C-alpha positions as CSV (number, residue, x, y, z in Angstrom):
1,M,93.0,116.4,137.7
2,G,95.5,117.4,140.3
3,D,94.8,117.4,144.1
4,D,95.1,121.2,144.1
5,R,92.0,121.4,141.9
6,R,89.8,119.3,144.2
7,R,87.0,121.0,146.0
8,A,86.4,118.1,148.4
9,E,88.5,115.3,150.0
10,R,88.3,112.1,148.0
11,H,87.9,108.7,149.8
12,A,88.9,105.3,148.4
13,V,85.7,103.2,148.0
14,R,84.8,100.1,146.0
15,L,81.1,100.4,145.2
16,R,79.0,98.7,142.5
17,V,77.1,101.2,140.4
18,V,75.3,101.2,137.1
19,C,76.1,104.1,134.7
20,S,73.5,105.3,132.2
21,D,74.4,107.8,129.5
22,G,70.8,107.9,128.2
23,R,71.6,105.2,125.6
24,D,73.1,102.3,127.5
25,F,73.3,101.0,131.1
26,R,76.8,99.8,131.9
27,P,78.1,98.1,135.1
28,A,80.7,100.3,136.8
29,T,82.9,100.4,139.9
30,M,83.1,103.6,141.9
31,L,86.8,103.7,142.9
32,D,86.8,106.9,144.9
33,A,84.3,109.5,145.9
34,S,83.7,112.8,147.6
35,M,80.5,114.8,148.3
36,V,81.0,116.6,144.9
37,G,82.2,113.9,142.5
38,A,83.7,110.4,141.9
39,L,86.0,108.3,139.9
40,I,84.4,105.3,138.2
41,R,85.7,102.5,136.1
42,L,83.6,101.6,133.1
43,P,83.9,99.2,130.1
44,A,83.3,102.1,127.7
45,A,84.7,105.6,127.2
46,L,82.5,108.7,127.7
47,E,83.1,112.2,126.6
48,P,83.7,115.1,128.9
49,G,80.5,117.0,129.2
50,D,78.3,113.9,128.8
51,A,75.4,113.8,131.3
52,V,75.2,110.5,133.1
53,E,73.2,108.9,135.9
54,L,74.9,106.8,138.5
55,L,72.7,104.1,140.0
56,P,74.3,102.9,143.2
57,L,73.5,99.3,144.0
58,G,72.6,98.0,147.4
59,P,73.9,94.7,148.9
60,S,71.3,92.6,147.1
61,G,71.9,94.4,143.8
62,E,68.9,96.7,144.1
63,E,69.1,100.2,142.8
64,V,69.4,102.7,145.7
65,F,68.6,105.9,143.8
66,S,69.7,107.9,140.7
67,L,72.6,110.2,141.1
68,P,73.0,112.8,138.2
69,A,76.5,113.6,137.2
70,T,78.6,115.2,134.4
71,V,81.7,113.6,132.9
72,V,84.7,115.8,133.5
73,R,87.5,113.5,132.2
74,C,88.0,110.1,130.8
75,V,91.2,108.1,130.4
76,A,92.1,104.5,129.7
77,A,92.5,102.5,132.9
78,P,96.2,101.8,133.3
79,D,95.5,98.6,135.3
80,R,92.6,97.2,133.2
81,P,92.7,96.8,129.4
82,G,89.3,97.6,127.9
83,R,88.3,99.7,130.9
84,W,88.1,103.5,131.4
85,H,88.6,105.7,134.4
86,V,85.9,108.4,134.2
87,G,85.8,111.4,136.5
88,V,82.4,112.7,137.2
89,E,81.0,115.8,139.0
90,F,77.7,115.2,140.8
91,G,74.7,117.3,139.8
92,E,72.0,118.3,142.3
93,V,72.3,116.0,145.4
94,D,69.2,115.8,147.6
95,E,69.3,114.9,151.3
96,T,68.7,111.1,150.7
97,M,71.7,111.0,148.3
98,R,73.8,113.2,150.6
99,A,73.1,110.9,153.5
100,W,73.9,107.8,151.5
101,L,77.2,109.3,150.2
102,S,78.2,110.4,153.6
103,E,77.6,106.9,155.0
104,R,79.7,105.3,152.3
105,L,82.5,107.8,152.8
106,E,82.5,107.2,156.6
107,E,82.5,103.4,156.0
108,A,85.5,103.9,153.7
109,D,87.4,105.9,156.3
110,R,86.7,103.2,159.0
111,A,87.9,100.4,156.6
112,T,91.2,102.1,155.7
113,S,93.2,99.3,157.4
114,A,92.1,96.7,154.8
115,P,91.6,97.6,151.1
116,P,88.0,97.0,150.0
117,L,87.2,94.1,147.7
118,D,87.0,95.1,144.1
119,P,83.6,94.2,142.5
120,D,85.3,94.3,139.1
121,P,88.5,92.3,139.6
122,A,91.2,92.0,136.9
123,P,90.6,89.0,134.6
124,E,92.6,86.0,135.5
125,D,94.9,84.4,133.0
126,P,92.8,81.5,131.6
127,G,95.9,79.6,130.6
128,P,96.7,78.2,127.2
129,R,93.9,78.0,124.7
130,P,93.0,74.6,123.1
131,D,94.3,74.0,119.6
132,E,91.2,75.0,117.5
133,S,92.7,73.4,114.4
134,I,91.5,70.0,115.7
135,P,87.8,69.7,114.9
136,H,86.6,68.3,118.3
137,M,88.5,71.1,120.1
138,R,86.7,73.7,118.0
139,I,83.4,72.3,119.1
140,R,84.4,71.8,122.7
141,T,85.5,75.5,123.1
142,R,82.1,76.7,121.8
143,I,80.0,74.7,124.2
144,D,79.7,75.5,127.9
145,T,77.9,72.5,129.3
146,K,76.8,74.1,132.5
147,A,75.6,77.3,130.9
148,D,74.1,75.6,127.8
149,F,72.5,72.6,129.3
150,G,72.2,73.3,133.1
151,K,71.9,70.4,135.4
152,L,70.8,67.3,133.5
């Protein structure tokens, strides 16, 4: 979508949201937004025309409200393998939603000197994998002692 087709000014943001397409709830990152739409990064592709709900998350991870939207485009994220950039157009936005969006866009404008932290950072290189042809290494790579056993 070229800038000439935009109906409203976009603002760079980094907001945690949950995206529901009626079948699944997926974690997503809102990368930019305006009062009429947004660009979100998702771990799954959606089809143009799909109806979705964006559930913005507050600072403690609580759901703020449900924002109806329609997918207008979806392309593979060039900077993140396995992620998709999904452009959405918001549906009916009530006063509560409009006020929340307006606050986030104003915060983004004030913070333009430093880029916002990305809640969905690119995966770090985990380094070389152990040689799984050795039996004890096969077992070791499948056990996460902290996750599987907790604090003993």
